[in-house]
N, C-alpha and C positions, 0 to 999 in steps of 0.2 A: 501232789505231784501230777504233772501232765500225763495224759494217756499216750502210750506209744503203740504204733501199729506193728504187729508181727505177722510176717507172711510165712505160712506153713509151706515147707519144701517137702515134696514127696521123695521116697526111696533114699533117705539120707541116713538111715540107721544101718542097713545091710551093706550099702556101698557108698561110703562117705566121700564126696568129691570136694565139699566146701566146708571150711572150718572158721570159727570165730572164737577168739580167746581159747584156742586149743580144744574146742568142743565142736563136734559135727553140728552143722547148722540145720536144725529141725525147724526152728522158728527164727527167721531173719528179722532183726529189729530195725526200727526207725524207717519203715517204708513210708514214703511220702508221694505226693502227686508227680514229682519229677525226680527220678533216681539216676544219678550220673555215675557210670561205672568206669573207673580208670585203673591203670596199672601197666606194667611192662608187658611186652609181647609174651605169648605162651603162658599166661596166667589164668586161662580158662574163662575169660570174660564172655566171649561169644558162646561158649558151651553153657555158661550160666543162663544167658538169655534163652537159648534153645531149651534148657531144662525147664524154665518157666513156661515156655510156649507149649511144651509137651504135657504139662500137668492137666489132668482132666478137670480138676477143681481148683479155682483160685480162691483161697480162704485167708481172711485177715482176722486176727485176734487182737483185741485192744486190751492193754494192761498198763498198770503203773510201774510194774517191776519187770526185770529182765526174764522173760518167759523161757528163753532157751537155757539160761543158767539154772533157773528153777527146776526145769524138767530134768536136767542131768543130775542136779543135786538130790532130787527125789530118789534117784536110783541107788543112792548111798545111805538112805535113812536106816535101812535094816542091816547094814553090814556089821555093826558091833554085836548083833545077836549071834553071829557065827561062832563067837568064842564060848557060848554057853549052850551045851547040848540039851535039847528037849524044850528050851524056853518058848519056842514058837507055838508049841501045842498046849502050853499051860493056859488054863482059863483065866483071863484077866478079870472078868466080872460076870456074875450071874444076877439077873434082876427078877424080883418078884413084884407083880402088879396088884396083889391082893389088897383090897381095902383102900386103894388109892382113888381119890376123886377124879372123875373123868375130865374135869376142867383143868387139871394140872397139865400145863403145856409140855413140860419135860416128859411126863408120863406118856402123853400122846405121841411125842416125837420118837421115843424109844420103842413104843409099841409099833409104830409105823415101820421102823427099821426091821424089827424081828419078824413082823408079818411079811414084809417085802422079800426078805431073804430066807424065810422058812427055817428059822432057828427054833427047834422044838423045845429046847430048855432055856431059851432066852439068855444065851451066854455068848461071849465073844472071845476069840483067841487072837494072838499076833498073826498066826497063819491066815486067818480070815481077813485081817486088816491088810496083810501083804497082798492077798489075792485081789482085794478091792482096789488098792493103789495100782497094781499091775493092770487091771481092767481099765481104770480111769486113764492111765498113761497111754495105753493102747488106743483108747478112744481119742485122746488129745492129739496124738501124732498122726492119726488117720482121719480126723474129723473132716468131712467133706460137705455135709448138708446141715442146715439149721436143725433138722430133726435129730441128727447125730449129736450135735452140741447140746441140745435140750435133754437128751437121754443121759449124757454124761453129767450135766448139772443136777439132774434129778437124783442120780446116785450119790453125788456129793452132798446134796441137801438131806438125804436120808442118813448118810454116814456121819456127817459132821456133828449133829447133836449127841450121838453116842460117844464120839471121840472127846467132845467137850466134857461129858460126864465122867469119862475115864480120867480125864485130867483133874477134875475136881476131887474124885475119890483118891487118886494116887498122891495128890498134894496133901490130903488129910493124913494119909499113911506116912508121907515124908515127915510131916510135923510130929508124928508119933514115933519117929526114928525107926520106921519099918514095922511096927507092931500092927497086927491085923485087928483093927477095932471093929470089923464087921463080922457077923451081922448084929452083935450085941448093942452097939452104939448107933444103930442105923436111924431109928425114928427121930425126926426133928433135927437131924444133922444134915442130911443130904436130900432135900426136896421130898421128904416124907415117903421115899421109896426104900424098899428092902433090897439090900445088896448083899451078895455073898462072894467071897474070894477064897476058893478052895485050895489054891496053891500056896501053902505056908509050911514052915518047918516045925520041929518039935517044940520050939520056943514061941510058937504062934507069930513068927515074923514072916511077912510076905516075901516069897522068894524073888530075889533080884529086883526089888521094887524100884531102886534108883535107875537101873538100866531101862526098865519098862516105862518109867515116867519120862525119861529123856526121849525115848522113842515116840511115846504118845504125844508129847509136846511138838516134836518135829512134824508128825503127821497132821496135827491140828493146825500148825502154821501153814503147812503146804496146802491143805484143803481150804483154809480160809482165804488164801490168796487166789486159788483157782476159782473159788466161788464168786470172785469179783470180775472175772473175765467177761468181756462182751464179744460177740461174734458177728462177722459180716461175710456173707457168701456173695462172691462176685460172679454173677451170671453174665460174663462179659464176652463180647467179640474180641478177637485178637488180630492186630495188624502188625505184620513183620516187614520192615524195610531193610533188606539185607545190603551187604557191601556190593553184591552183584546187581547193579542197577544202571539204567540209562534212560534218558528221555528220547533217544533216537530210535526210529523204526529200523529194524534189521531186514534188509531185502531178502525176500524168499521165506521169511519166518511166518508160518501160518498160525502159530500159537505162542504162548509165553514160554519159550524154551528155558529162560533163566529160572522161572518159578518151578518148572518141571524138574530141572537139575537139582535145585535146592531141596525140593520135596524128596527126591530119590536119594541124594547123598546123606541127608540128615534125618531121614525117616519121619518126615512131616506130612506124608500123604494122607494119613487117617485122622489128622487133628481137626476136631469140630470147630466151627466158627472161626477159622483161620484164613486171613487174606494176606497173601505174599505180594508185596507191592514192589516190583522190579522196574516199572516204567514201560516195559514192552507192551503192556495192555492199556497204556494211558489213553490212547485214542478211544477205545471202547468204553472206558470208565468215564471219560469226559462226555461222551455221547449219552450214556445212561444218566449221568448227573444233570445234564442240561434238559433232558426229556423225561426225567423221573418224577417221583412224587414231590409234593410241595416242599417238604423239609429238605430233600436232597437239592432241589433247585435253590432254595434259600441259602443252604450251606455253600453251594457253588458260587452264588452271587457274592457272598461274604468273602470268598477266596479271591474273586476278581477284584473286589474293592480293596482288599489288602495289597494285591500287586499294584493296583493303581496308585495307592497312597505312598507305598515304599519305593517303587521303582520308576514311576511315570508321572511324577509331579501332580498327582490326583486327576490326571486325565482318565477318561473312561477306558476300561479294558474289557474286551469280549474275547473269550477263548472258545474256539469252534473246532469240533471234529468235522472237517470239511468233507462234503460229498458233492461230486460232480459226475455228470453222465459219462464223460470221456476220460476221467482221471483214474489212472491205475494206482493202486496202493492206498494207504491211509495217511492223511496229512492233517496235522494240527496247526491251525493258523490263529493269529492274534491280531485284533483290531485295536488300535490305540488312538483315542481322541478323535479328532477330525481328519486324521491322515487318510488319504484316499486308498492307499495300498495296504492290504493286509500283510502281516509279517509271519513267515514260517517260524515255528518254534525253534527250528535248527539255526535260524539266523539271529537269535537273541543273545547268543553267547553261552558258553558252558555254565557260567555261574548262575544266571537266572534260570536256565534249564534245570540245574541241580536243585535250586530252591523250589521250583514248581514240582519237581519229582518228589521232593521230601514233604512239602506242605499240602499238596492236593489230597493225598489219602488221609491226612490229619484233619483238615477242614471238613472232609466228607465222611469221616468215621462216625459210627453210631455212638449214641450217648453211653458213657461209662466204659468204652472200649479200653483195652490195654494195648499200648503201642510200644513195640520193641524196635529199636533202631541201631544198626551197626555202623559206626563211623560216619556220622552225618557230615563231618567236615570234608569228606572227599569231594574234590572239584570246587570247593567253596573258598573264595577270598575270605580273610579273617573278618571283614566287615559283614559279609553275608552270613558267616557263622554267628555273629552277634544278632543279626536280624532273625535267624532261625530260633535261637534260644529265647529271645525276647518275644517272638510270636507265640511260642507254646506256653510261655509263663504269663503273658499279659494280654494277648488278643481276646477280646470279649467273647467272640464266637467259640473259640477253642476252650476258654475257661468254662463257659456254660455247658459244654459237653461232659465235664468232669472226667476227663481222660486220665489214665495213669501211664506214665512214661518210664521206660527203662532204656537208657542210652549209653552205649559203649563208645567211648571216645578217647582220642589222644590229643585233643585240642585244648590248649591253655585258654583260648578265647571263650570257648563254651564253658569251661570250668570256672574261669574268673567271673563271668556273668552270673553263673549259677550260685556262686558263693555269696552273692549279695542278697539272696532271698532264702535264708535258712529255714523259714517256716514252710515253704513249699518244696524245698529241694534237699535231697540227701546225697552225699558223696560216698560211694562205696569203693574202697581202695582194695584192689586185688593184688596179691603177691604169691609167689610160688612156695608151697609148703614142701612138696616132694614131687616126684614125676607123675603121681596119680591124683594130686589134690592141691587146692589153693586156700590161702587164708583170705578172709574178708574183714576189713576193719572200716569203721566210720571215721569221718574227719575229726581230728583232735585239735583243730584251731591253728595248727602250724601251716599256714597257706603256702609259704615259700618252700617248705619241705615237699609238699605235694607237687608244686610246679616243677621242682628239681627232679622229682621222680619221673615226671613226664619228659624230661630232657628239654625243658622249655627255654627258648631264647626269645627276647623281646622283638620278634620280627615285625610286629605291627608298627613299631617305631619307624622302620625303614620304608614302609610302603604307604603310610598315611600322608595326607597332604599338609599336616602341621602337627606339632607336638606341644603338649602342655606340661611344663616341668613343675612338679610339686615336691614338697619335702618328704611326704610319706604316704602310706596306704590310706589313712583316714582322709587326707586331703583329696585323694582321688575319689573316694566314696562320696564325700560332700559335693565335689564339683559335678559328678555325674548327676546327682539329685538336683542340684541348683540349676544346671543346664536344662534338665527335663522340665522343671517348673517354669523357668523363664521362657522357654520356647513355647510351652502351652499357653502362657499368659499373653505373649505378643502375637499369638496365632501366626507363627512364622510359616510361610509357604515352603520353606526349605526343610527337608528332613535330614538331620545330621546323624551320621552313622559312625560310631566309635570303631576305630580300626581302618576306616577309609577316609573320612573327613578330618579326623583328629585321633591322636593317641596320647596316652599319658607316659611320662618318664618320671620316676621317683629318684631324686638326687640325694636323699638321706642327709639333710641338714648341712653340716660343715663340709661335706664332700663336694659341695658346689664349687669350692676353691680349686678343684682339680680340673675344671672345665673352662675352656676359652670360648666365649660367646661372640667375640669380635675378631674372628679369624681373618688374617690377611696372608696372602700367598707368600709374601716376603718374610713372614715370621716363622715359616714352617721349620726352618733348620735350628732356630734358637729357642723355640717355645716347647717345653716338655709337657705341657698340659694336653688334655684330651680335647680335640677339636669338635665342639658340639655340632657344627654344621656338617660334619662327615656322617653324623647319625640321621639328621633331618634338617633341611634348609630353613624351615619356618618354625620359629620357636616363640612360645609365650611362656615367660618365666615368672612364676608366682613365689613370693617370699613374705614371711612374717617379719614384723619389725624386730630388729636386733640392735638395740640401742648402743651396744658396745662395738658395733662394726659398721659405723656410718660410712666409712670410706668405701666399703664393699657396695653398699647401696648406691653411693654416688657413682661408682665405676659402672654399674649396670645401667643407671639412669642416663649416663653420658653416651651409651652406645646408640648411634643414630643409623639404624638400618630399617628398611621397609619390612624386612622379614624377621625382625626381632621386636618383641614387646615385653617390657619389664613392668610388673605391677607389684607394689608393696602394699600390704594390707593396712599398714599403720597401726596394727594391733599385735599383741604378743603371739597369738596363735590363731589358727583358722577357726577354732570354736568361738572365739570372741566376735566373729562376724555374725553369729546367730542372734536373732532377737531374743530378749529375755523370756518372752512368752513361750518360745519353743523349748528352751532349757527347762523352764518350769514344768511344761508338759512331760518332758522326759523324766524328771525327778519324781513326779507323781505316778506316771503310768508304768515306767520301766523299773526305776530304782525303788519304788514303793515308799517314798517319803511322805510324811504327813502334810496334807494340803495347807493347813494353817501355818505350820513351820516354814513351808516353802514361801508362802506369801510374806511372812515376816522377814525372812532372810533377804528377799529381793527388794525390800524397801531401801536397802543400801547397795543396790547393784552397781557395779563398776565394770564396764567392758574393757577397760585398759589394764585389768588385773587378770593373771592367768586363772583359768577356771578352777583348777585343782586347789590353788591357794585360796580362792574366794569361798569355795564350798566346804573345805575341810573343817571338821569340828563344829559344823553348824547344825547337824542333824543327829538325833539320838537313834541308836540301834537298840540298846537296852538302857536300863535306868542309869548305869554308870559307864556306859560306853558310847562313844560318838563315832560317826562314820568318817573314815579317812579317804578322801578323794584324791589327795595329792600323792604323786609318785615319790618314793624315797630317793633322795638326792636328785630330784628332777627339777629343782628350781621353781616349784609351784605348778608344774604341768600336771594334767590329769593322769591318774594311774592308767596303765595300758588297757586293763579290762574295761574301765569306765569309758576310756577314749573310744574303744571299738564299739561299745554298746551305744554310745551317743550317736556316733556316725551311722551305724546301721539303723537306729531308731529314726533318724532324720530321713535317711534314704528310703526306708520302707514306708514311712508316713507320706512322703512325696509320691511314691508309687501308688498308694491306695487313696491319695488325695485328701487325707486328713490334715496335711500341711500343703498349702498352695502358695503361689508366688505373692499374693496379697499380704500374707503374714510375713513371709521372708523379706518383703520389701520394706518392712519397718526398720531394717538395717540399711542405712544410707550407703555405707561403704560396700556392702554386698551388692546393692543395686549398681554402683559404679563398676565393681569388678565384673559382674555378669554382662553389663553392656559392652565393656572393653573386650572381654573374652569372646562373646558371641560375634561381635563385629570382626575380630581378628580371624576367627575360624571361617566366617562367611567370605571374607576377602581372599583368604588363601585357597578357597575352593571355587573361585570364580563365580560366586553367587551374588555378589554385591552389585 
């Protein structure tokens, strides 16, 4: 199983504000590099961010199991003992070390335990075990430093061998149906050690042996799992970018009154290593970055290069905290390329100002910092929201800093982009539990349900310069990746931004018949179809081959408008556009199919057969069971889980450049599609 990151939350036992699966969140699971926090209003999203900011110690525990569930499950291990009076104080086992060779590992381990905890008669009771578990749990929920964690692990390492031996002894008693076979049958039965169990009845049966054994096994399992934990102490700076922010200078303000207000209202004044970035101090921060140490200057140059590439067609950009002898106030100016006149930051437009305000403190943050952002979408066009999330997830300078982000957002654009990289990104969904607390759940794969929770409407369709109509969500994922690879390969000078230069519309298969793509004003009163051009004037319509509906294809092909382009893949599904080398990679790397089997299957590759139909029953899972790729009643299409996995595999491989356009271009039809699509987008954005 893969390791999961658990973030320890302070003060969650006495006053629980945040719950997961009806349990207070002491250890929040699945924390990743980018953590997107979503939910309705008044669900304590911003409070959660401030809760993390106020923590003195940021601690991550890595585990294969759900640590939060395990912690609370351990609280119930000893509950069955309440039904038996006096059982806790009965001696479970007494050990004699006389005559035992020193090289006996078990003897050494038990002797270490009894010496460490000063047990004069070398005995153990349930009360003592309960005390140990309570101490271990207290250490676990309060662990702050590596030394604390190491002390806890040392206690576990001392206790676990004894618990293991108790398990061995009581399983022997279980086999004897409760009869106390100790000490008479001790030698050569259990590790040559002398054991004594004084708690037995008149028939020499060990009292409540079955209940004791069940308890011992639970303790053993718990300690075994805890012993596998790993610890990471985050000695990190904290950067907080609140909702209260602006890139404009406030006349008469001699200090950052926004930051002072936030510190006062939310009791953040005494937080160590915290920088509150409201933008009011941007002038001073730019001055320090430009004139600071080498690494700060290097980070600042990387920020200027980013702005140059994304907003100014790669023309040089210089941001200056301007000083003149006769100028009152503080002014930030920007030089762009060979332009003679500098531009005031206030004349750039609110969108670019907002991007600068968001990304400057991120580019200049210290390595390993934790960055907390409230509603980054404020004042940002959807395309700029995409720029923001792509910057923090893909920009090399930011990635090298190994930052950790917690972002509270209501933006479907940020959320949608985040969903494409599940390895780096976690979605935390907040909902109201009661007036004093909130539930936190992680994404369950139902993307549309999450978008609906946000009250999302496809507004980017209305404000983009053209739309790409595709059948479903996987088509959208593929085309994003294909475009990225194609643009990189042709070294396009034009930077295309989703949500601004283009947007996707999913028409869901046969629902395409409900749209009219050849709208004429005279038809308005008689045509009851949805007029596609009311959504967006420039449309690129992509469709798979549907050999039973040739008249539909002919209808679309006959539409002769400059702002409409129809492209038929000539293949059953979009997956058939993929070169076989990429499908083979996916089967080996993601699906874990046998390499030799994959090579043999693809000797008969046909790209005009649906992929689910082609792959089904070709690969063994077990000796008598073969892998089913085809969806039930799906006509040979891939099962939805495989369909999503293949799309995400291709997209992420293009992102990390393990798949490049050279390999994709082995598919001649894909080359045709991307050439047509790229030229259409360029032409509708005035870039051709």
